[in-house]
Residue, then its C-alpha position, 0 to 999 in steps of 0.5 A: m227467407v221469404p217472410a211468411l212463406f209458409e203457413k203455421d201448419e206447414m212449418d209444424g210439418i217440417v219440423n215434425k220430418m226433420r226433428k230426428a234429422a236435427k237430433d242427430h246431427d245436434p242434440t240440442l236442437v230440440t226446440g221447433p225454431l231450432i228445428f226449423e233453422f236447421w231445415k233452412n240451412r240444409c236447404q241453403d245447402n243442398l237446394h239449388v235453382v237455376l234460372a235462364m233468362s234471355p236478356s232480350g226485351d224489358k222482361l229481364r230488367l224488370r225481374c232485377r228490379s222486382f226480385p233484387g234477391m236473384v242479384s244480391n243472392c245469386v251467381i251469375d254466369w253470362f252465356f255467350s254465343w256458341p262457337e261454330d263447332a258447339l252449333k254444328k253438333v247441337a244441330s247434328f243431334l237434333l236432326n239425328d232422328i229426322s229422315l234426311p238425304e245423308a249426301q245433303r245432311d252435312s249441308i243442311v246442319d252448315h246452312l243452320v249454322l251459317s244462318h245463326l252466325n249471320c244473324i249474329a253478325k247482323a246483329a253487331s252491325f245494327r248494334d254499331e250502326q244504328r246503337r241499339f241491340y238486338y239479342v241472338t241468343p242460344k236458344n234463337y238458334l234451338d227455335l231455329i232448328s225447330n222451326y227446320r223440323i216443323q216446315l219440314s215436316e209439314n211440306r213433306k205431308r204436303n208433297e205426300s198429298s200433292i203425290a197422292r192426288l198427282e197419282g189419282g188423277l194419273t189412274k184416272l186417265v190411264e182407266a179412261a185410255e183403257a177404256v177407249a181402247r176397249m170402246q174402239v175395238e168394240l166400235a171396229d167389230k160393230m163397224v163390220i156389222v154395220n158395213a156388211k148391213t149397208v151392202d144388203v140395204e143398198a141391194l135392197i134399195v136397188d132392188i125396190t127401185a127397179k121393182t118401182k120402175i117396172a110397176d110405174e110403167q104397168a100402171s101406166v099401161c093400165g091407165s092407157s088401155w082404161k081411158e080407150 
């Protein structure tokens, strides 16, 4: 029991709430300390706290040293590496809600399992060669799957954005090609008119040139007559 864990008013509240249950259990439990002791024993019998801590780093060592009750009053279970079959089932369950090509789903799960197992093997080699410990826990495997989900989502969004941008560019190119085709048709129609006008202008130039020549000849004759 942690000393001074509860204030007096908190202890009184606990005693008042547990008075009937204590009396039903044992009629001799009538005083406050006895009722509180009854409540504490009931908590010890029914309250179970599970603490899951990673051995990597210094936190576990510091916590055990700072709180010796964690070692002396606890049942310690060491959870070792998950077997390959368990790793596959966990990955399949966590990726079940993600849209993946069914033909590649099993390969993706196998790759995640292979990556984790290789990391464990490398950690063992690192320990044997360098005499240093690098812990690879199931939490690392869960983080690997979580990172895969995050990266998959982000890259899909990036690809969708690129596809939308590319489709927009292709749409603009198609619209420009259609506009050029319409302009070419309009240009061809206008070229017919221009060519017709050109023929008329050329004929007019020929006529003007001929008349200009006649006018020049007449002017020359008139000038000679005036001088005489």
